[in-house]
C-alpha positions in Angstrom: 0.0 0.0 0.0 2.8 2.4 0.8 4.3 2.1 -2.7 0.9 2.7 -4.3 0.2 5.7 -2.1 3.7 7.1 -2.9 3.0 6.6 -6.7 -0.3 8.4 -6.5 0.9 11.3 -4.4 4.1 11.9 -6.4 2.0 12.1 -9.5 0.1 15.0 -8.1 2.8 17.2 -6.5 5.4 19.5 -7.9 8.2 18.7 -5.3 8.3 14.9 -5.5 11.6 14.8 -3.6 9.9 16.2 -0.5 7.2 13.5 -0.2 7.7 11.3 2.9 5.3 8.5 3.8 5.6 6.9 7.2 3.4 3.9 8.2 2.3 4.0 11.9 0.4 1.1 13.5 -2.4 2.3 15.9 -4.4 -0.5 17.5 -4.7 -2.6 14.3 -5.1 0.4 12.0 -2.2 1.4 9.7 -2.0 5.2 9.4 0.2 6.4 6.6 1.5 9.8 7.7 2.1 11.9 4.6 4.6 14.7 4.8 4.9 17.2 1.9 6.4 20.5 0.9 4.1 23.2 2.2 3.2 24.4 -1.3 2.0 20.9 -2.3 -0.4 20.4 0.6 -3.3 22.2 -1.1 -2.9 20.0 -4.2 -3.3 16.9 -2.2 -6.2 18.2 -0.2 -8.0 19.5 -3.3 -11.2 21.5 -3.6 -13.3 20.9 -0.5 -11.1 17.9 0.3 -12.1 15.9 -2.7 -8.6 14.7 -3.6 -7.6 13.5 -0.2 -11.0 11.9 0.2 -10.4 10.0 -3.0 -6.9 9.0 -2.0 -8.2 7.7 1.4 -10.9 5.7 -0.3 -8.4 4.0 -2.6 -6.1 3.2 0.3 -8.9 1.8 2.4 -10.2 -0.4 -0.4 -6.7 -1.6 -1.4 -6.0 -2.4 2.3 -9.3 -4.2 2.7 -8.4 -6.5 -0.2 -5.3 -7.4 1.7 -7.1 -7.8 5.0 -5.7 -4.6 6.4 -7.3 -1.4 7.9 -5.6 1.7 6.5 -6.0 5.4 6.3 -4.0 8.5 5.3 -3.2 11.6 7.4 -1.4 14.7 6.2 1.2 15.9 8.7 1.9 19.6 8.3 5.3 20.5 9.7 5.4 24.2 10.5 8.7 26.0 11.0 9.3 27.2 14.5 9.4 31.0 15.0 
């Protein structure tokens, strides 16, 4: 699932080298934490959240086919002042 998610996300962003995906297990649920360049976050979220909703659906269905529970979270790293 991680390779699929990486393929989809890198196809949508401008700064592909900044894409980082970290799988985290939380009580039987695999959460893929997605870190992006700040200028690319809006492209992944999409209008009214449509793009991230579609990505989450694809990951959930793909995971279910493998017997896994999966979701995606965008982690925004803000520079400290």
